[in-house]
Gaussian input, Z-matrix of N, CA and C with variables (Angstrom, degrees):
# hf/3-21g

backbone

0 1
 N
 C     1     B1
 C     2     B2     1     A1
 N     3     B3     2     A2     1     D1
 C     4     B4     3     A3     2     D2
 C     5     B5     4     A4     3     D3
 N     6     B6     5     A5     4     D4
 C     7     B7     6     A6     5     D5
 C     8     B8     7     A7     6     D6
 N     9     B9     8     A8     7     D7
 C    10    B10     9     A9     8     D8
 C    11    B11    10    A10     9     D9
 N    12    B12    11    A11    10    D10
 C    13    B13    12    A12    11    D11
 C    14    B14    13    A13    12    D12
 N    15    B15    14    A14    13    D13
 C    16    B16    15    A15    14    D14
 C    17    B17    16    A16    15    D15
 N    18    B18    17    A17    16    D16
 C    19    B19    18    A18    17    D17
 C    20    B20    19    A19    18    D18
 N    21    B21    20    A20    19    D19
 C    22    B22    21    A21    20    D20
 C    23    B23    22    A22    21    D21
 N    24    B24    23    A23    22    D22
 C    25    B25    24    A24    23    D23
 C    26    B26    25    A25    24    D24
 N    27    B27    26    A26    25    D25
 C    28    B28    27    A27    26    D26
 C    29    B29    28    A28    27    D27
 N    30    B30    29    A29    28    D28
 C    31    B31    30    A30    29    D29
 C    32    B32    31    A31    30    D30
 N    33    B33    32    A32    31    D31
 C    34    B34    33    A33    32    D32
 C    35    B35    34    A34    33    D33
 N    36    B36    35    A35    34    D34
 C    37    B37    36    A36    35    D35
 C    38    B38    37    A37    36    D36
 N    39    B39    38    A38    37    D37
 C    40    B40    39    A39    38    D38
 C    41    B41    40    A40    39    D39
 N    42    B42    41    A41    40    D40
 C    43    B43    42    A42    41    D41
 C    44    B44    43    A43    42    D42
 N    45    B45    44    A44    43    D43
 C    46    B46    45    A45    44    D44
 C    47    B47    46    A46    45    D45
 N    48    B48    47    A47    46    D46
 C    49    B49    48    A48    47    D47
 C    50    B50    49    A49    48    D48
 N    51    B51    50    A50    49    D49
 C    52    B52    51    A51    50    D50
 C    53    B53    52    A52    51    D51
 N    54    B54    53    A53    52    D52
 C    55    B55    54    A54    53    D53
 C    56    B56    55    A55    54    D54
 N    57    B57    56    A56    55    D55
 C    58    B58    57    A57    56    D56
 C    59    B59    58    A58    57    D57
 N    60    B60    59    A59    58    D58
 C    61    B61    60    A60    59    D59
 C    62    B62    61    A61    60    D60
 N    63    B63    62    A62    61    D61
 C    64    B64    63    A63    62    D62
 C    65    B65    64    A64    63    D63
 N    66    B66    65    A65    64    D64
 C    67    B67    66    A66    65    D65
 C    68    B68    67    A67    66    D66
 N    69    B69    68    A68    67    D67
 C    70    B70    69    A69    68    D68
 C    71    B71    70    A70    69    D69
 N    72    B72    71    A71    70    D70
 C    73    B73    72    A72    71    D71
 C    74    B74    73    A73    72    D72
 N    75    B75    74    A74    73    D73
 C    76    B76    75    A75    74    D74
 C    77    B77    76    A76    75    D75
 N    78    B78    77    A77    76    D76
 C    79    B79    78    A78    77    D77
 C    80    B80    79    A79    78    D78
 N    81    B81    80    A80    79    D79
 C    82    B82    81    A81    80    D80
 C    83    B83    82    A82    81    D81
 N    84    B84    83    A83    82    D82
 C    85    B85    84    A84    83    D83
 C    86    B86    85    A85    84    D84
 N    87    B87    86    A86    85    D85
 C    88    B88    87    A87    86    D86
 C    89    B89    88    A88    87    D87
 N    90    B90    89    A89    88    D88
 C    91    B91    90    A90    89    D89
 C    92    B92    91    A91    90    D90
 N    93    B93    92    A92    91    D91
 C    94    B94    93    A93    92    D92
 C    95    B95    94    A94    93    D93
 N    96    B96    95    A95    94    D94
 C    97    B97    96    A96    95    D95
 C    98    B98    97    A97    96    D96
 N    99    B99    98    A98    97    D97
 C   100   B100    99    A99    98    D98
 C   101   B101   100   A100    99    D99
 N   102   B102   101   A101   100   D100
 C   103   B103   102   A102   101   D101
 C   104   B104   103   A103   102   D102
 N   105   B105   104   A104   103   D103
 C   106   B106   105   A105   104   D104
 C   107   B107   106   A106   105   D105
 N   108   B108   107   A107   106   D106
 C   109   B109   108   A108   107   D107
 C   110   B110   109   A109   108   D108
 N   111   B111   110   A110   109   D109
 C   112   B112   111   A111   110   D110
 C   113   B113   112   A112   111   D111
 N   114   B114   113   A113   112   D112
 C   115   B115   114   A114   113   D113
 C   116   B116   115   A115   114   D114
 N   117   B117   116   A116   115   D115
 C   118   B118   117   A117   116   D116
 C   119   B119   118   A118   117   D117
 N   120   B120   119   A119   118   D118
 C   121   B121   120   A120   119   D119
 C   122   B122   121   A121   120   D120
 N   123   B123   122   A122   121   D121
 C   124   B124   123   A123   122   D122
 C   125   B125   124   A124   123   D123
 N   126   B126   125   A125   124   D124
 C   127   B127   126   A126   125   D125
 C   128   B128   127   A127   126   D126
 N   129   B129   128   A128   127   D127
 C   130   B130   129   A129   128   D128
 C   131   B131   130   A130   129   D129
 N   132   B132   131   A131   130   D130
 C   133   B133   132   A132   131   D131
 C   134   B134   133   A133   132   D132
 N   135   B135   134   A134   133   D133
 C   136   B136   135   A135   134   D134
 C   137   B137   136   A136   135   D135
 N   138   B138   137   A137   136   D136
 C   139   B139   138   A138   137   D137
 C   140   B140   139   A139   138   D138
 N   141   B141   140   A140   139   D139
 C   142   B142   141   A141   140   D140
 C   143   B143   142   A142   141   D141
 N   144   B144   143   A143   142   D142
 C   145   B145   144   A144   143   D143
 C   146   B146   145   A145   144   D144
 N   147   B147   146   A146   145   D145
 C   148   B148   147   A147   146   D146
 C   149   B149   148   A148   147   D147
 N   150   B150   149   A149   148   D148
 C   151   B151   150   A150   149   D149
 C   152   B152   151   A151   150   D150
 N   153   B153   152   A152   151   D151
 C   154   B154   153   A153   152   D152
 C   155   B155   154   A154   153   D153
 N   156   B156   155   A155   154   D154
 C   157   B157   156   A156   155   D155
 C   158   B158   157   A157   156   D156
 N   159   B159   158   A158   157   D157
 C   160   B160   159   A159   158   D158
 C   161   B161   160   A160   159   D159
 N   162   B162   161   A161   160   D160
 C   163   B163   162   A162   161   D161
 C   164   B164   163   A163   162   D162
 N   165   B165   164   A164   163   D163
 C   166   B166   165   A165   164   D164
 C   167   B167   166   A166   165   D165
 N   168   B168   167   A167   166   D166
 C   169   B169   168   A168   167   D167
 C   170   B170   169   A169   168   D168
 N   171   B171   170   A170   169   D169
 C   172   B172   171   A171   170   D170
 C   173   B173   172   A172   171   D171
 N   174   B174   173   A173   172   D172
 C   175   B175   174   A174   173   D173
 C   176   B176   175   A175   174   D174
 N   177   B177   176   A176   175   D175
 C   178   B178   177   A177   176   D176
 C   179   B179   178   A178   177   D177
 N   180   B180   179   A179   178   D178
 C   181   B181   180   A180   179   D179
 C   182   B182   181   A181   180   D180
 N   183   B183   182   A182   181   D181
 C   184   B184   183   A183   182   D182
 C   185   B185   184   A184   183   D183
 N   186   B186   185   A185   184   D184
 C   187   B187   186   A186   185   D185
 C   188   B188   187   A187   186   D186
 N   189   B189   188   A188   187   D187
 C   190   B190   189   A189   188   D188
 C   191   B191   190   A190   189   D189
 N   192   B192   191   A191   190   D190
 C   193   B193   192   A192   191   D191
 C   194   B194   193   A193   192   D192
 N   195   B195   194   A194   193   D193
 C   196   B196   195   A195   194   D194
 C   197   B197   196   A196   195   D195
 N   198   B198   197   A197   196   D196
 C   199   B199   198   A198   197   D197
 C   200   B200   199   A199   198   D198
 N   201   B201   200   A200   199   D199
 C   202   B202   201   A201   200   D200
 C   203   B203   202   A202   201   D201
 N   204   B204   203   A203   202   D202
 C   205   B205   204   A204   203   D203
 C   206   B206   205   A205   204   D204
 N   207   B207   206   A206   205   D205
 C   208   B208   207   A207   206   D206
 C   209   B209   208   A208   207   D207
 N   210   B210   209   A209   208   D208
 C   211   B211   210   A210   209   D209
 C   212   B212   211   A211   210   D210
 N   213   B213   212   A212   211   D211
 C   214   B214   213   A213   212   D212
 C   215   B215   214   A214   213   D213
 N   216   B216   215   A215   214   D214
 C   217   B217   216   A216   215   D215
 C   218   B218   217   A217   216   D216
 N   219   B219   218   A218   217   D217
 C   220   B220   219   A219   218   D218
 C   221   B221   220   A220   219   D219
 N   222   B222   221   A221   220   D220
 C   223   B223   222   A222   221   D221
 C   224   B224   223   A223   222   D222
 N   225   B225   224   A224   223   D223
 C   226   B226   225   A225   224   D224
 C   227   B227   226   A226   225   D225
 N   228   B228   227   A227   226   D226
 C   229   B229   228   A228   227   D227
 C   230   B230   229   A229   228   D228
 N   231   B231   230   A230   229   D229
 C   232   B232   231   A231   230   D230
 C   233   B233   232   A232   231   D231
 N   234   B234   233   A233   232   D232
 C   235   B235   234   A234   233   D233
 C   236   B236   235   A235   234   D234
 N   237   B237   236   A236   235   D235
 C   238   B238   237   A237   236   D236
 C   239   B239   238   A238   237   D237
 N   240   B240   239   A239   238   D238
 C   241   B241   240   A240   239   D239
 C   242   B242   241   A241   240   D240
 N   243   B243   242   A242   241   D241
 C   244   B244   243   A243   242   D242
 C   245   B245   244   A244   243   D243
 N   246   B246   245   A245   244   D244
 C   247   B247   246   A246   245   D245
 C   248   B248   247   A247   246   D246
 N   249   B249   248   A248   247   D247
 C   250   B250   249   A249   248   D248
 C   251   B251   250   A250   249   D249
 N   252   B252   251   A251   250   D250
 C   253   B253   252   A252   251   D251
 C   254   B254   253   A253   252   D252
 N   255   B255   254   A254   253   D253
 C   256   B256   255   A255   254   D254
 C   257   B257   256   A256   255   D255
 N   258   B258   257   A257   256   D256
 C   259   B259   258   A258   257   D257
 C   260   B260   259   A259   258   D258
 N   261   B261   260   A260   259   D259
 C   262   B262   261   A261   260   D260
 C   263   B263   262   A262   261   D261
 N   264   B264   263   A263   262   D262
 C   265   B265   264   A264   263   D263
 C   266   B266   265   A265   264   D264
 N   267   B267   266   A266   265   D265
 C   268   B268   267   A267   266   D266
 C   269   B269   268   A268   267   D267
 N   270   B270   269   A269   268   D268
 C   271   B271   270   A270   269   D269
 C   272   B272   271   A271   270   D270
 N   273   B273   272   A272   271   D271
 C   274   B274   273   A273   272   D272
 C   275   B275   274   A274   273   D273
 N   276   B276   275   A275   274   D274
 C   277   B277   276   A276   275   D275
 C   278   B278   277   A277   276   D276
 N   279   B279   278   A278   277   D277
 C   280   B280   279   A279   278   D278
 C   281   B281   280   A280   279   D279
 N   282   B282   281   A281   280   D280
 C   283   B283   282   A282   281   D281
 C   284   B284   283   A283   282   D282
 N   285   B285   284   A284   283   D283
 C   286   B286   285   A285   284   D284
 C   287   B287   286   A286   285   D285
 N   288   B288   287   A287   286   D286
 C   289   B289   288   A288   287   D287
 C   290   B290   289   A289   288   D288
 N   291   B291   290   A290   289   D289
 C   292   B292   291   A291   290   D290
 C   293   B293   292   A292   291   D291
 N   294   B294   293   A293   292   D292
 C   295   B295   294   A294   293   D293
 C   296   B296   295   A295   294   D294
 N   297   B297   296   A296   295   D295
 C   298   B298   297   A297   296   D296
 C   299   B299   298   A298   297   D297
 N   300   B300   299   A299   298   D298
 C   301   B301   300   A300   299   D299
 C   302   B302   301   A301   300   D300
 N   303   B303   302   A302   301   D301
 C   304   B304   303   A303   302   D302
 C   305   B305   304   A304   303   D303

   B1=1.4418
   B2=1.5238
   B3=1.3297
   B4=1.4641
   B5=1.5198
   B6=1.3336
   B7=1.4690
   B8=1.5301
   B9=1.3152
   B10=1.4695
   B11=1.5178
   B12=1.3268
   B13=1.4643
   B14=1.5251
   B15=1.3146
   B16=1.4697
   B17=1.5250
   B18=1.3354
   B19=1.4637
   B20=1.5213
   B21=1.3094
   B22=1.4576
   B23=1.5240
   B24=1.3227
   B25=1.4545
   B26=1.5171
   B27=1.3181
   B28=1.4555
   B29=1.5225
   B30=1.3192
   B31=1.4664
   B32=1.5308
   B33=1.3243
   B34=1.4689
   B35=1.5275
   B36=1.3498
   B37=1.4676
   B38=1.5274
   B39=1.3400
   B40=1.4629
   B41=1.5239
   B42=1.3202
   B43=1.4548
   B44=1.5245
   B45=1.3232
   B46=1.4630
   B47=1.5251
   B48=1.3243
   B49=1.4678
   B50=1.5190
   B51=1.3200
   B52=1.4638
   B53=1.5258
   B54=1.3181
   B55=1.4628
   B56=1.5253
   B57=1.3428
   B58=1.4744
   B59=1.5273
   B60=1.3244
   B61=1.4637
   B62=1.5224
   B63=1.3282
   B64=1.4566
   B65=1.5197
   B66=1.3275
   B67=1.4586
   B68=1.5242
   B69=1.3306
   B70=1.4580
   B71=1.5235
   B72=1.3249
   B73=1.4587
   B74=1.5289
   B75=1.3222
   B76=1.4600
   B77=1.5216
   B78=1.3185
   B79=1.4608
   B80=1.5290
   B81=1.3296
   B82=1.4686
   B83=1.5263
   B84=1.3284
   B85=1.4653
   B86=1.5312
   B87=1.3126
   B88=1.4612
   B89=1.5285
   B90=1.3236
   B91=1.4616
   B92=1.5219
   B93=1.3198
   B94=1.4660
   B95=1.5307
   B96=1.3220
   B97=1.4636
   B98=1.5190
   B99=1.3151
   B100=1.4661
   B101=1.5252
   B102=1.3428
   B103=1.4699
   B104=1.5328
   B105=1.3259
   B106=1.4655
   B107=1.5278
   B108=1.3196
   B109=1.4595
   B110=1.5171
   B111=1.3320
   B112=1.4641
   B113=1.5245
   B114=1.3292
   B115=1.4636
   B116=1.5280
   B117=1.3349
   B118=1.4551
   B119=1.5103
   B120=1.3246
   B121=1.4676
   B122=1.5266
   B123=1.3085
   B124=1.4581
   B125=1.5231
   B126=1.3122
   B127=1.4573
   B128=1.5181
   B129=1.3054
   B130=1.4530
   B131=1.5178
   B132=1.3112
   B133=1.4612
   B134=1.5210
   B135=1.3011
   B136=1.4571
   B137=1.5222
   B138=1.3288
   B139=1.4613
   B140=1.5273
   B141=1.3054
   B142=1.4565
   B143=1.5300
   B144=1.3264
   B145=1.4525
   B146=1.5241
   B147=1.3170
   B148=1.4600
   B149=1.5105
   B150=1.3316
   B151=1.4700
   B152=1.5187
   B153=1.3278
   B154=1.4567
   B155=1.5168
   B156=1.3342
   B157=1.4704
   B158=1.5254
   B159=1.3125
   B160=1.4636
   B161=1.5155
   B162=1.3136
   B163=1.4636
   B164=1.5153
   B165=1.3233
   B166=1.4698
   B167=1.5216
   B168=1.3152
   B169=1.4583
   B170=1.5272
   B171=1.3376
   B172=1.4580
   B173=1.5241
   B174=1.3201
   B175=1.4687
   B176=1.5291
   B177=1.3349
   B178=1.4641
   B179=1.5307
   B180=1.3281
   B181=1.4638
   B182=1.5238
   B183=1.3335
   B184=1.4606
   B185=1.5286
   B186=1.3289
   B187=1.4681
   B188=1.5264
   B189=1.3287
   B190=1.4621
   B191=1.5265
   B192=1.3264
   B193=1.4627
   B194=1.5206
   B195=1.3238
   B196=1.4592
   B197=1.5254
   B198=1.3179
   B199=1.4602
   B200=1.5316
   B201=1.3188
   B202=1.4646
   B203=1.5249
   B204=1.3224
   B205=1.4571
   B206=1.5201
   B207=1.2911
   B208=1.4657
   B209=1.5240
   B210=1.2964
   B211=1.4598
   B212=1.5206
   B213=1.2913
   B214=1.4598
   B215=1.5215
   B216=1.3222
   B217=1.4625
   B218=1.5224
   B219=1.3299
   B220=1.4560
   B221=1.5187
   B222=1.3272
   B223=1.4568
   B224=1.5230
   B225=1.3198
   B226=1.4561
   B227=1.5213
   B228=1.3083
   B229=1.4573
   B230=1.5276
   B231=1.3084
   B232=1.4662
   B233=1.5186
   B234=1.3142
   B235=1.4583
   B236=1.5198
   B237=1.3188
   B238=1.4552
   B239=1.5195
   B240=1.2795
   B241=1.4528
   B242=1.5106
   B243=1.3225
   B244=1.4561
   B245=1.5248
   B246=1.3291
   B247=1.4642
   B248=1.5178
   B249=1.3272
   B250=1.4634
   B251=1.5213
   B252=1.3454
   B253=1.4640
   B254=1.5337
   B255=1.3434
   B256=1.4582
   B257=1.5143
   B258=1.3360
   B259=1.4628
   B260=1.5266
   B261=1.3121
   B262=1.4523
   B263=1.5276
   B264=1.3053
   B265=1.4593
   B266=1.5292
   B267=1.3282
   B268=1.4567
   B269=1.5210
   B270=1.3148
   B271=1.4651
   B272=1.5223
   B273=1.3146
   B274=1.4698
   B275=1.5216
   B276=1.3086
   B277=1.4626
   B278=1.5196
   B279=1.3113
   B280=1.4602
   B281=1.5137
   B282=1.3222
   B283=1.4592
   B284=1.5179
   B285=1.3160
   B286=1.4536
   B287=1.5324
   B288=1.3177
   B289=1.4665
   B290=1.5158
   B291=1.3381
   B292=1.4564
   B293=1.5149
   B294=1.2960
   B295=1.4595
   B296=1.5107
   B297=1.3191
   B298=1.4636
   B299=1.5163
   B300=1.2994
   B301=1.4565
   B302=1.5123
   B303=1.3087
   B304=1.4704
   B305=1.4967
   A1=112.03
   A2=116.77
   A3=119.67
   A4=110.99
   A5=116.98
   A6=119.37
   A7=111.40
   A8=118.17
   A9=121.17
   A10=110.65
   A11=116.78
   A12=120.56
   A13=109.30
   A14=116.11
   A15=120.19
   A16=111.88
   A17=117.25
   A18=120.94
   A19=113.15
   A20=117.18
   A21=120.77
   A22=113.16
   A23=117.64
   A24=121.21
   A25=114.41
   A26=117.94
   A27=120.10
   A28=109.60
   A29=116.83
   A30=119.72
   A31=111.27
   A32=116.62
   A33=121.15
   A34=114.08
   A35=118.12
   A36=118.38
   A37=111.17
   A38=117.85
   A39=119.88
   A40=110.78
   A41=116.38
   A42=119.72
   A43=110.43
   A44=117.19
   A45=120.85
   A46=111.18
   A47=116.87
   A48=120.55
   A49=111.09
   A50=117.10
   A51=120.59
   A52=111.36
   A53=117.30
   A54=120.64
   A55=110.93
   A56=117.07
   A57=120.08
   A58=111.32
   A59=116.21
   A60=120.01
   A61=112.79
   A62=116.68
   A63=120.78
   A64=115.46
   A65=118.16
   A66=121.64
   A67=108.06
   A68=117.07
   A69=119.99
   A70=112.89
   A71=117.42
   A72=120.98
   A73=109.91
   A74=116.41
   A75=120.74
   A76=109.49
   A77=116.07
   A78=120.52
   A79=108.43
   A80=118.38
   A81=119.32
   A82=113.94
   A83=118.04
   A84=119.48
   A85=110.27
   A86=117.96
   A87=121.43
   A88=110.90
   A89=117.06
   A90=120.77
   A91=111.34
   A92=117.16
   A93=121.18
   A94=112.32
   A95=116.76
   A96=119.45
   A97=114.54
   A98=118.56
   A99=120.13
   A100=112.94
   A101=120.12
   A102=118.34
   A103=112.62
   A104=117.02
   A105=120.31
   A106=110.42
   A107=116.32
   A108=120.06
   A109=111.04
   A110=116.90
   A111=120.63
   A112=110.83
   A113=116.73
   A114=121.53
   A115=112.98
   A116=117.67
   A117=121.43
   A118=115.33
   A119=118.24
   A120=121.66
   A121=111.01
   A122=116.07
   A123=121.83
   A124=107.75
   A125=116.89
   A126=120.54
   A127=108.76
   A128=115.86
   A129=122.26
   A130=107.42
   A131=116.61
   A132=121.21
   A133=109.57
   A134=115.33
   A135=121.58
   A136=107.27
   A137=115.83
   A138=120.01
   A139=108.32
   A140=115.53
   A141=121.74
   A142=111.00
   A143=115.68
   A144=122.28
   A145=109.26
   A146=116.25
   A147=120.76
   A148=113.69
   A149=117.38
   A150=120.51
   A151=113.10
   A152=118.43
   A153=121.03
   A154=115.04
   A155=117.24
   A156=120.02
   A157=111.41
   A158=117.88
   A159=120.82
   A160=110.80
   A161=117.07
   A162=120.17
   A163=110.61
   A164=117.29
   A165=120.86
   A166=110.69
   A167=116.84
   A168=122.00
   A169=111.17
   A170=116.72
   A171=120.83
   A172=114.59
   A173=118.67
   A174=119.56
   A175=112.78
   A176=119.86
   A177=118.77
   A178=112.98
   A179=117.03
   A180=120.14
   A181=110.16
   A182=116.95
   A183=120.36
   A184=111.15
   A185=116.58
   A186=119.78
   A187=109.94
   A188=117.28
   A189=121.17
   A190=111.46
   A191=116.77
   A192=120.30
   A193=111.20
   A194=116.34
   A195=120.24
   A196=110.34
   A197=117.95
   A198=121.20
   A199=111.32
   A200=116.89
   A201=120.57
   A202=111.29
   A203=117.01
   A204=121.27
   A205=112.45
   A206=117.75
   A207=120.98
   A208=111.62
   A209=116.06
   A210=121.11
   A211=109.08
   A212=116.64
   A213=120.82
   A214=109.37
   A215=117.43
   A216=119.89
   A217=111.61
   A218=114.95
   A219=121.22
   A220=114.25
   A221=118.49
   A222=121.36
   A223=108.95
   A224=116.66
   A225=120.20
   A226=109.25
   A227=116.19
   A228=122.03
   A229=108.85
   A230=116.05
   A231=121.32
   A232=108.68
   A233=116.01
   A234=119.60
   A235=110.19
   A236=114.49
   A237=121.10
   A238=107.24
   A239=117.11
   A240=120.03
   A241=108.81
   A242=114.74
   A243=121.35
   A244=109.44
   A245=115.99
   A246=120.93
   A247=110.49
   A248=116.12
   A249=120.79
   A250=112.36
   A251=117.41
   A252=119.94
   A253=112.44
   A254=116.80
   A255=120.51
   A256=114.19
   A257=117.32
   A258=119.60
   A259=109.28
   A260=115.24
   A261=118.26
   A262=109.10
   A263=115.57
   A264=120.74
   A265=110.52
   A266=115.75
   A267=120.63
   A268=111.60
   A269=116.61
   A270=121.20
   A271=108.68
   A272=116.77
   A273=118.07
   A274=111.80
   A275=115.78
   A276=121.63
   A277=107.21
   A278=117.20
   A279=121.32
   A280=108.07
   A281=115.80
   A282=120.84
   A283=109.27
   A284=115.29
   A285=121.49
   A286=107.90
   A287=116.01
   A288=121.18
   A289=108.52
   A290=115.32
   A291=121.59
   A292=109.23
   A293=116.29
   A294=120.62
   A295=111.39
   A296=115.87
   A297=121.40
   A298=110.48
   A299=116.44
   A300=122.93
   A301=107.67
   A302=117.78
   A303=120.98
   A304=110.38
   D1=-4.29
   D2=178.50
   D3=-59.00
   D4=-40.90
   D5=179.68
   D6=-65.17
   D7=-34.16
   D8=178.22
   D9=-69.86
   D10=-39.83
   D11=179.07
   D12=-60.62
   D13=-43.94
   D14=-178.66
   D15=-74.28
   D16=-48.39
   D17=-174.59
   D18=-70.49
   D19=-39.73
   D20=-174.26
   D21=-102.62
   D22=-1.52
   D23=175.76
   D24=73.40
   D25=31.19
   D26=178.39
   D27=-72.98
   D28=140.70
   D29=-178.23
   D30=-65.78
   D31=152.52
   D32=-177.82
   D33=-57.68
   D34=-30.00
   D35=-179.19
   D36=-63.26
   D37=-30.11
   D38=176.77
   D39=-68.88
   D40=-41.56
   D41=178.08
   D42=-60.66
   D43=-44.65
   D44=-179.59
   D45=-63.59
   D46=-43.01
   D47=180.00
   D48=-64.32
   D49=-41.67
   D50=179.42
   D51=-67.15
   D52=-39.71
   D53=178.82
   D54=-64.16
   D55=-39.30
   D56=178.22
   D57=-61.66
   D58=-27.49
   D59=-179.12
   D60=-97.03
   D61=7.20
   D62=174.76
   D63=85.52
   D64=16.28
   D65=176.63
   D66=-93.06
   D67=111.79
   D68=-178.27
   D69=-119.83
   D70=-21.88
   D71=-177.01
   D72=-131.70
   D73=148.37
   D74=174.76
   D75=-72.91
   D76=138.63
   D77=174.53
   D78=-81.73
   D79=165.90
   D80=179.17
   D81=-56.32
   D82=-39.73
   D83=-179.82
   D84=-66.63
   D85=-34.85
   D86=177.32
   D87=-70.70
   D88=-40.17
   D89=178.12
   D90=-60.66
   D91=-34.44
   D92=-179.34
   D93=-82.75
   D94=-39.42
   D95=-171.59
   D96=-85.14
   D97=-35.13
   D98=-175.97
   D99=-60.29
   D100=-43.34
   D101=176.56
   D102=-62.85
   D103=-35.91
   D104=178.74
   D105=-65.15
   D106=-43.76
   D107=179.93
   D108=-66.73
   D109=-40.26
   D110=178.86
   D111=-59.72
   D112=-38.39
   D113=-177.70
   D114=-86.77
   D115=2.66
   D116=174.80
   D117=80.52
   D118=20.62
   D119=179.83
   D120=-87.65
   D121=148.51
   D122=171.37
   D123=-84.64
   D124=146.97
   D125=177.68
   D126=-160.70
   D127=166.51
   D128=175.46
   D129=-130.25
   D130=130.95
   D131=-179.34
   D132=-117.14
   D133=136.90
   D134=176.10
   D135=-128.54
   D136=122.41
   D137=-178.59
   D138=-156.07
   D139=167.29
   D140=-178.82
   D141=-67.57
   D142=158.45
   D143=174.36
   D144=-57.94
   D145=135.57
   D146=179.57
   D147=87.33
   D148=8.65
   D149=-176.95
   D150=-86.50
   D151=-7.63
   D152=177.25
   D153=100.70
   D154=14.89
   D155=-178.82
   D156=-62.54
   D157=-45.13
   D158=-176.85
   D159=-64.93
   D160=-42.41
   D161=177.78
   D162=-62.93
   D163=-41.76
   D164=178.90
   D165=-62.32
   D166=-34.76
   D167=-179.94
   D168=-74.47
   D169=-40.38
   D170=-173.18
   D171=-82.12
   D172=-29.48
   D173=-177.77
   D174=-55.81
   D175=-50.00
   D176=178.22
   D177=-63.55
   D178=-33.82
   D179=177.95
   D180=-65.56
   D181=-44.87
   D182=179.29
   D183=-63.91
   D184=-37.15
   D185=176.74
   D186=-62.89
   D187=-45.04
   D188=-179.97
   D189=-63.30
   D190=-42.12
   D191=178.25
   D192=-63.39
   D193=-39.83
   D194=177.92
   D195=-62.72
   D196=-42.48
   D197=179.00
   D198=-66.92
   D199=-39.05
   D200=-180.00
   D201=-68.33
   D202=-29.28
   D203=-177.76
   D204=-78.99
   D205=-4.49
   D206=-177.69
   D207=-86.95
   D208=47.97
   D209=175.44
   D210=-80.25
   D211=142.51
   D212=179.25
   D213=-110.80
   D214=153.17
   D215=-179.72
   D216=-55.74
   D217=140.94
   D218=177.76
   D219=98.66
   D220=-17.01
   D221=179.55
   D222=-76.60
   D223=136.90
   D224=175.48
   D225=-89.25
   D226=135.74
   D227=178.54
   D228=-125.51
   D229=151.86
   D230=178.80
   D231=-132.75
   D232=146.43
   D233=176.97
   D234=-153.55
   D235=150.82
   D236=171.14
   D237=-92.83
   D238=157.41
   D239=174.95
   D240=-126.26
   D241=155.68
   D242=-178.36
   D243=-93.89
   D244=132.28
   D245=178.20
   D246=-85.15
   D247=168.03
   D248=-179.23
   D249=-60.64
   D250=-30.74
   D251=-179.23
   D252=-81.84
   D253=1.68
   D254=177.67
   D255=95.53
   D256=-13.05
   D257=178.39
   D258=-78.16
   D259=166.29
   D260=179.93
   D261=-107.91
   D262=158.01
   D263=-177.36
   D264=-59.04
   D265=146.93
   D266=-177.90
   D267=-69.81
   D268=-39.35
   D269=-179.30
   D270=-123.67
   D271=143.97
   D272=179.09
   D273=-71.35
   D274=149.96
   D275=172.07
   D276=-82.55
   D277=135.44
   D278=-179.51
   D279=-117.25
   D280=133.35
   D281=-179.46
   D282=-143.38
   D283=161.36
   D284=175.74
   D285=-107.56
   D286=132.29
   D287=179.12
   D288=-68.92
   D289=131.95
   D290=178.25
   D291=-122.28
   D292=162.49
   D293=178.45
   D294=94.78
   D295=-172.02
   D296=-176.21
   D297=-116.20
   D298=143.18
   D299=175.29
   D300=-117.04
   D301=124.36
   D302=178.60
   D303=-79.96

């Protein structure tokens, strides 16, 4: 997964987590799908169980979540929330990020 960390810009914590679980090399399905996902293309993958489809799907999501979590104090953020009836709030909630981010 070292080549994926370098080529696709995955944070080092993902590399460490994957290494702890014994993932050291990209599988063929990951080699094909990760560049497509990085470039924003839609695709469908079909492969045997254990071929790495879930990891290929989750790595870009985890990268995006990591980037989204890098909010620094003082930044204003807004979000809608979902009501019990399934509708969304009419106006977004606005808040200022507080605390420290390492």
